[in-house]
C-alpha positions, -999 to +999 in steps of 0.1 A: -063+141-446-076+153-476-064+189-486-101+203-488-096+199-450-062+219-452-079+248-468-106+247-443-086+250-415-072+278-430-099+294-449-134+283-424-167+280-444-144+278-477-160+237-482-195+252-480-183+269-510-167+241-532-198+229-557-177+205-572-137+190-570-119+168-587-088+146-583-063+126-602-034+099-594-006+085-621-034+059-623-056+084-639-028+097-665-023+065-677-055+058-681-072+085-697-038+097-713-019+066-718+006+078-702+027+045-693+044+061-666+014+086-650+033+117-659+019+146-662+026+159-697+039+137-729+076+138-731+093+130-702+110+155-677+148+139-684+179+160-684+182+144-717+150+159-731+165+192-724+197+184-745+180+169-771+172+202-787+156+180-821+124+170-799+116+203-787+098+233-812+069+235-826+084+217-861+079+188-877+096+172-907+058+171-922+053+205-941+027+227-926+025+205-896+034+223-864+033+211-827+023+229-796+014+227-757+039+220-736+059+191-755+068+219-777+087+239-748+088+231-709+058+210-693+035+236-669+010+258-677+031+284-684+045+263-707+024+254-727+017+288-735+048+298-741+044+267-769+017+285-780+035+318-784+068+294-801+041+277-825+026+308-836+060+324-841+065+292-863+040+299-886+037+337-886+078+334-892+079+359-871+092+361-835+063+368-811+083+352-775+107+385-781+081+412-785+056+397-759+091+397-735+098+435-746+062+445-741+059+435-705 
C-alpha cells in the first residue's frame, strides 16, 4: 500500500488536496548524490563517526574553508541546522550554540 492510501484512511479528502508528491529510494540517492550504499547523508552513521572527532566539525585544514550541514554534526534536518550554527560560530569565533540554547 502506498503512503497516500494510509493517510487517506485517517484523513479522508487528503489525496485530492495533494498537488505533487515525490519518492526516493536508496537507488535514487546513489544515482543523484553518488552515495555508494544509498545512504541519505554523506558520512556513514556509525559509532566510529562519533568516536573520531577529527572528521566532525566545521573547520578544515584549509584556512577560511568551512564545512556545514549534517556532516558537521549529526544526520537529520536538525543536525544540519546545528551544523549551520556550529559553522557560523567557527567563522565568527563566537559560541552561538550556547547563546541560542540559553535563549529558549
